[in-house]
ZATORPA-619848 format. One line per field, with one value per residue: residue in one letter; x, y, z negated of N, C-alpha, C in turn. Coordinates in pm, whole numbers, m for minus. Each point is the difference from the previous one (the first is absolute). Layout:
resn c(a, ...)
n_u c(X, ...)
n_v c(Y, ...)
n_w c(Z, ...)
ca_u c(X, ...)
ca_v c(Y, ...)
ca_w c(Z, ...)
c_u c(X, ...)
c_v c(Y, ...)
c_w c(Z, ...)
//
This chain:
resn c(m, h, f, l, p, e, q, y, a, w, f, e, p, v, l, i, a, a, i, v, v, f, v, i, d, l, i, g, n, t, i, g, f, g, n, r, f, v, g, a, l, m, s, a, i, l, f, a, v, v, f, g, a, l, v, y, f, g, y, g, s, v, s, m, q, v, t, t, t, p, s, a, t, a, p, a, q, a, p, k)
n_u c(8593, m94, m96, 10, m88, 77, m120, m1, 121, m58, m97, 100, 85, m105, m22, 129, 7, m113, 55, 115, m66, m75, 107, 66, m109, m9, 131, m4, m112, 70, 110, m90, m29, m46, 108, m87, 24, 9, m108, m51, 40, m38, m112, m4, 31, m82, m90, 33, 2, m111, m64, 53, m26, m119, m11, 45, m67, m69, m95, 14, 72, m49, 33, m26, m12, 5, m49, 39, m96, 60, m94, m69, m92, 104, m5, 79, 101, m13, 121, 48)
n_v c(m1535, m30, 66, 97, m18, m19, m12, m55, m2, 100, m91, m86, 97, 27, m128, m22, 111, m41, m120, 49, 80, m106, m78, 91, 15, m132, m7, 94, m59, m111, 57, 46, m115, m14, 77, 59, 116, m51, m69, 108, 70, m95, m9, 133, 6, m99, 56, 119, m58, m71, 100, 83, m93, m19, 130, 23, m108, 75, m6, 127, m84, 49, m112, 62, m95, 101, m81, 74, m25, 26, 84, m104, 85, 19, 119, m48, 42, 90, m42, 99)
n_w c(6409, 86, m65, 88, 99, 104, 58, m120, 53, 63, m15, 11, 44, 79, 20, 15, 74, 56, m1, 44, 83, 28, m1, 72, 74, 1, 16, 96, 40, m14, 52, 87, m53, 123, m15, 81, m58, m121, 30, 60, m104, m82, 71, 6, m129, m33, 81, m47, m118, 15, 59, m88, m90, 54, 16, m122, m35, 86, m93, 32, 71, 113, 61, 114, 91, 85, 92, 101, 83, 115, 29, 40, m45, m80, 57, 89, m72, 94, 38, m69)
ca_u c(m119, m122, m121, m103, 46, 88, m72, m38, 121, m3, m94, 58, 51, m111, m67, 88, 2, m128, 3, 93, m65, m107, 59, 54, m113, m55, 92, m10, m126, 9, 84, m72, m96, m135, 1, 18, 116, 121, 8, 45, 138, 82, 1, 87, 139, 38, 10, 123, 114, 1, 22, 139, 86, m17, 67, 144, 56, m22, m115, m110, 13, m77, 61, m78, 61, m99, 56, m96, 25, m65, m126, 12, m66, 67, 80, 145, 54, 97, 118, m1)
ca_v c(m82, 80, m67, 24, m22, 104, 120, 74, 19, 135, 7, m63, 98, 79, m82, m9, 132, 19, m80, 67, 121, m42, m41, 120, 78, m72, 25, 142, 24, m65, 87, 124, m19, 46, 138, m2, 79, m70, m121, 40, 43, m121, m72, 72, m17, m140, m17, 66, m82, m126, 32, 42, m118, m82, 67, 3, m132, m40, m88, 76, 22, m83, 5, m65, 14, 17, 0, 41, m45, 90, m46, m48, 95, 130, 23, 5, 133, 7, 77, 138)
ca_w c(m15, 10, m43, 101, 138, 53, 43, m120, m82, m55, m111, m119, m97, m51, m100, m117, m65, m67, m123, m92, m50, m91, m128, m63, m50, m115, m112, m35, m71, m132, m83, m23, m109, 35, 42, 145, 40, m42, 82, 133, m14, m18, 128, 93, m44, 26, 144, 46, m43, 76, 141, 11, m12, 120, 112, m29, 20, 138, 20, 56, 143, 91, 133, 104, 131, 105, 135, 102, 137, 95, 56, 137, 90, m5, 121, m17, 19, 108, m39, 51)
c_u c(m123, m120, m109, 53, 79, m73, m46, 119, 2, m86, 60, 60, m109, m73, 84, 4, m130, m5, 91, m64, m113, 56, 57, m112, m64, 86, m10, m127, m1, 82, m75, m105, m138, m8, 33, 126, 131, 18, 49, 146, 94, 7, 94, 148, 48, 16, 129, 123, 9, 28, 144, 96, m9, 71, 151, 65, m33, m117, m116, 8, m85, 66, m85, 70, m110, 71, m109, 41, m70, m128, 19, m61, 67, 83, 147, 47, 106, 120, m1, 132)
c_v c(91, m85, 8, m32, 122, 128, 85, 23, 138, 8, m55, 101, 88, m76, m11, 133, 27, m77, 65, 125, m34, m36, 121, 86, m65, 23, 145, 32, m65, 87, 128, m7, 60, 145, 4, 74, m72, m129, 31, 43, m120, m82, 67, m18, m142, m25, 62, m83, m127, 26, 44, m118, m88, 62, m2, m135, m59, m92, 72, 20, m98, 11, m81, 25, 4, 0, 38, m55, 94, m63, m43, 96, 137, 20, 6, 142, m5, 81, 138, 37)
c_w c(1, m40, 105, 139, 52, 39, m118, m92, m63, m125, m130, m97, m58, m112, m127, m74, m75, m131, m104, m60, m96, m138, m74, m58, m121, m124, m46, m75, m138, m94, m36, m109, 31, 42, 149, 44, m35, 82, 140, m2, m16, 130, 100, m36, 28, 150, 53, m36, 85, 147, 23, m7, 124, 120, m21, 29, 138, 25, 70, 150, 80, 136, 97, 132, 105, 134, 98, 134, 95, 57, 145, 99, 1, 128, m32, 25, 110, m46, 67, 61)
//
């Protein structure tokens, strides 16, 4: 199930990842109690855990199919 039209299918995982990173950063900064270094450290640790879990369980893959057609103006190759 896709939320966006087919030509923008590549943007959907990027949008979902941006939302996940935003929430992780928000949680990390909350845990850091206003300290920038501790907040950044907590965000990095939480991101590593969540990203590792997503990749381990197979939710981090993107598959696209590309087909090409020869150009009508391309010269034909002669057999050698």
